[in-house]
Each structure stands twice: as C-alpha cells, then as structure tokens.
C-alpha positions in Angstrom: -3.7 28.3 11.6 -6.1 25.2 12.1 -9.2 24.5 10.4 -11.4 23.9 13.3 -13.2 26.6 15.3 -15.6 24.6 17.4 -15.2 23.4 20.9 -14.5 19.5 21.2 -18.1 19.0 22.8 -19.6 20.7 19.7 -17.6 18.7 17.3 -18.5 15.5 19.0 -22.0 16.2 19.1 -22.0 17.2 15.4 -20.5 13.8 14.6 -22.9 11.9 16.9 -25.9 13.4 15.2 -24.5 13.3 11.6 -24.9 16.8 11.1 -24.8 17.8 7.5 -22.6 20.8 8.0 -19.5 20.5 10.3 -18.8 23.0 13.1 -15.5 23.5 11.2 -14.1 26.3 9.2 -12.0 25.3 6.2 -12.5 21.4 6.3 -13.3 20.0 2.9 -16.9 18.4 2.7 -15.6 15.0 1.7 -13.7 14.9 5.1 -16.7 15.6 7.1 -18.7 12.9 5.0 -16.1 10.3 5.8 -15.8 11.4 9.6 -19.5 11.1 10.2 -19.6 7.7 8.5 -16.5 6.3 10.4 -17.9 7.6 13.7 -21.0 5.8 13.1 -19.3 2.6 12.2 -16.9 2.7 15.2 -18.0 1.2 18.7 -19.1 3.8 21.1 -15.9 4.3 23.2 -13.6 4.1 20.3 -15.8 6.4 18.3 -15.5 9.5 20.5 -11.7 8.8 21.2 -11.2 8.9 17.5 -13.3 12.0 17.0 -11.2 13.8 19.8 -8.0 12.9 17.7 -9.5 14.2 14.6 -10.6 17.5 16.3 -7.1 18.0 17.7 -5.6 17.3 14.2 -7.8 19.8 12.5 -7.0 22.2 15.0 -3.1 22.3 14.2 -3.0 23.3 10.6 -5.1 23.7 7.4 -5.3 20.8 5.1 -4.0 21.2 1.5 -6.8 22.1 -1.0 -6.6 19.0 -3.2 -7.1 15.2 -2.6 -3.5 14.2 -1.5 -4.8 12.9 1.8 -7.4 10.9 -0.1 -4.8 9.3 -2.4 -2.6 8.5 0.7 -5.5 6.8 2.6 -6.6 4.9 -0.5 -3.2 3.6 -1.3 -1.9 2.9 2.2 -5.1 1.9 4.1 -8.1 1.2 1.9 -6.7 -0.7 -0.9 -4.5 -3.1 1.1 -7.7 -4.2 2.9 -9.3 -5.2 -0.5 -6.3 -7.0 -2.0 -8.0 -10.3 -1.4 -11.1 -9.1 -3.0 -10.0 -7.4 -6.2 -6.8 -6.6 -8.2 -5.8 -3.3 -6.5 -2.3 -3.0 -8.2 -3.4 -0.5 -11.0 -5.4 1.9 -8.7 -2.8 1.7 -6.1 -0.2 2.9 -8.6 -2.3 5.7 -9.7 -3.0 6.9 -6.1 0.6 6.6 -5.2 1.5 8.8 -8.3 -1.2 11.3 -7.5 0.0 11.6 -4.0 3.5 12.5 -5.3 1.7 15.4 -7.3 1.4 13.4 -10.7 -2.3 12.7 -11.1 -3.2 10.6 -14.2 -5.9 11.7 -16.7 -9.5 10.6 -16.8 -8.9 7.7 -19.2 -6.1 6.1 -17.0 -8.3 6.3 -14.0 -11.3 4.8 -15.7 -9.3 2.1 -16.9 -8.0 1.2 -13.6 -11.0 1.9 -11.4 -13.6 0.0 -13.6 -12.4 -3.7 -13.0 -11.7 -2.8 -9.4 -15.1 -1.2 -8.6 -16.8 -4.1 -10.2 -15.3 -6.5 -8.0 -15.7 -4.3 -4.9 -19.4 -3.9 -5.4 -19.9 -7.5 -6.2 -18.3 -8.4 -3.0 -20.2 -5.8 -1.1 -23.7 -6.9 -2.3 -25.8 -8.3 0.5 -26.6 -11.6 -1.1 -27.8 -13.2 2.1 -30.6 -10.7 2.6 -31.7 -10.6 -1.1 -31.6 -14.3 -1.3 -33.8 -14.6 1.8 -36.3 -12.0 0.7 -36.4 -13.5 -2.9 -36.8 -17.1 -1.6 -39.8 -16.1 0.7 -41.6 -14.1 -2.0 -41.3 -16.8 -4.5 -42.3 -19.5 -2.0 -45.4 -17.7 -1.0 -46.4 -17.0 -4.6 -45.9 -20.7 -5.3 -48.0 -21.8 -2.4 -50.8 -19.3 -3.4 -50.8 -21.0 -6.9 -51.3 -24.5 -5.9 -47.8 -25.9 -5.4 -47.2 -28.4 -2.5 -44.9 -27.2 0.2 -41.9 -29.2 -1.0 -42.6 -27.9 -4.5 -42.8 -24.4 -3.3 -39.7 -24.7 -1.2 -37.7 -25.9 -4.3 -39.2 -23.2 -6.6 -38.3 -20.6 -3.9 -34.7 -21.6 -3.7 -34.4 -21.8 -7.5 -35.8 -18.4 -8.0 -33.7 -16.9 -5.3 -30.4 -18.3 -6.7 -31.1 -16.8 -10.1 -32.5 -13.6 -9.0 -29.8 -12.9 -6.4 -26.9 -13.4 -8.8 -28.5 -11.4 -11.7 -29.2 -8.6 -9.2 -25.7 -8.6 -7.8 -24.2 -8.5 -11.2 -26.6 -5.6 -12.5 -25.8 -3.7 -9.1 -22.0 -4.1 -9.5 -21.9 -3.0 -13.1 -24.1 0.1 -12.6 -21.9 1.3 -9.6 -18.7 0.6 -11.5 -19.7 2.5 -14.4 -21.2 5.4 -12.7 -18.7 5.7 -9.8 -15.8 5.0 -12.1 -16.6 8.1 -14.2 -17.2 10.3 -11.3 -14.1 9.3 -9.4 -12.0 9.6 -12.5 -13.1 13.2 -13.1 -12.4 14.1 -9.4 -9.0 12.5 -9.4 -7.8 13.6 -12.7 -8.7 17.3 -11.8 -7.6 16.9 -8.2 -11.0 18.5 -7.3 -12.1 18.0 -3.7 -15.6 19.4 -4.5 -16.2 16.9 -7.1 -14.9 14.1 -5.1 -17.4 15.0 -2.2 -20.1 14.6 -4.9 -19.1 11.0 -5.4 -20.5 10.1 -1.7 -17.2 8.8 -0.3 -19.1 7.6 2.8 -21.0 5.2 0.8 -17.9 3.9 -0.6 -16.5 3.6 2.7 -19.5 1.3 3.7 -19.0 -0.7 0.7 -15.4 -1.4 1.5 -16.6 -2.6 5.0 -19.2 -4.9 3.5 -16.8 -6.3 1.0 -14.2 -7.1 3.4 -16.7 -8.8 5.7 -18.1 -10.7 2.8 -14.8 -12.4 2.1 -14.4 -13.3 5.8 -12.0 -10.5 6.7 -13.1 -8.4 9.6 -10.9 -5.4 9.9 -13.6 -3.2 11.4 -13.7 0.5 11.0 -10.9 1.1 13.4 -8.1 0.5 10.7 -9.8 2.7 8.3 -10.3 5.4 10.8 -6.7 5.4 12.0 -5.5 5.4 8.5 -7.3 8.4 7.8 -5.8 10.3 10.4 -2.4 9.1 9.2 -3.1 10.3 5.7 -4.2 13.7 6.8 -1.0 14.1 8.7 1.1 12.8 5.7 -0.8 15.2 3.4 0.5 18.2 5.2 4.2 17.3 4.5 
C-alpha cells in the first residue's frame, strides 16, 4: 500500500506553495521538508517533473519507519558533492554502516560530524554579502566622523575583512556544535521524528551554498534525483 492519498494536482500545489503539512498519509515529516526545499530550488520545468516522479514513488509502497533512506542519500549523493569542501570519509563510513542496519552511537556520530559540519558551514557562509554590508557601514561611519574618502574606503575594507572572517568562524562553530549534537541523537536512535527537528531543508541549502562557494555547481537536480534513488533503495 502506498503512502500518498492525494491526487497529483493537489500534491504539486502543496509543493509549490510550501505547505507545512503534506497531502500525504504516512510520509515522514523530514521527507516533506526536503521535498518542498528541493522543489523550490529546482528550475520550474524540472521541479514539477521531479515532483511527479516523487508522487508516483510514494504511491507504490510505504517507506521504512527509520532513516535508511537518509543514510543512503547522504552517503551516495550529498557527501560526494562535498568531498572537495570537507573531509567526508568518517561521516560517509557511518552513514553506510547505518544504511546496512548498524548505526553508531552518539559519541561516534558527534566525532565524525563535528569537523565535517564546521567545514560545511564555513564554506556555506555568504562572505560576499556580509563583506559588502560591513564595508558600507564602516565606510559611512568613517565619513560621518571626518575621514577623507580614501581613508574611509580603506577603513571600510579593513573592518569588513576582519568582521567577515570572525563572523564566518563564529557561525560555523555554532552550527557545528548545535547541529552535530542534534544529528548524532537522531542517527544513533534511528529516529525520524528527531531528524525532522534538525531542519534538514536548511542543511540542504547549506550544501548548495557550500558547493557553489568552491566553484562547483551541481545544482539541486543531482540532490533531487539522488533522493529518489535513496527512497527506492531504502525499500529493498
């Protein structure tokens, strides 16, 4: 028996509007969170084609209750995209073991995820926007306090360089600490409800920003297709 009970049109409408609750019976919350995020990241023609494939997949059989699909997706699709950004060996090994039914404990997950998440969120930080905002504010402040235009420009750039890197470091450390703890709890317990509380859609967007920041542009298509493949594999 499948999970979905809504007609394709209703399913598409819910994705397009980012509905908080899916028109689906039995689908885990984390999957709907990822589905709405991916649909929003895909270009319009591809978004609805992918949504139709997801709707058909959900209509064929129920998903397993745990996180096997998440582990398969992370190991086979997400982490390979980030191999040039961070050391993915340790989390990949744990995801593969969990997909085989042997999840590690919280300590092992925290140890593997901490360094990885630190690099991920450092790479995902929007340095360009923060630098521009910091430079403008500092320059305006300098001009208002009697600096010449060249002096104000130099001051703005100096402030922006220091502030941007400090903020990036603080943001990455905060995300790695908080998210590492939350994900370790979800993965160790194989708890889909706890995993949904880690905001997987925000993690997805961080992955997209991080890969763009290092010059790789996989787009959301690869992540979206990989999620469908993982959902299929999780049923075997």
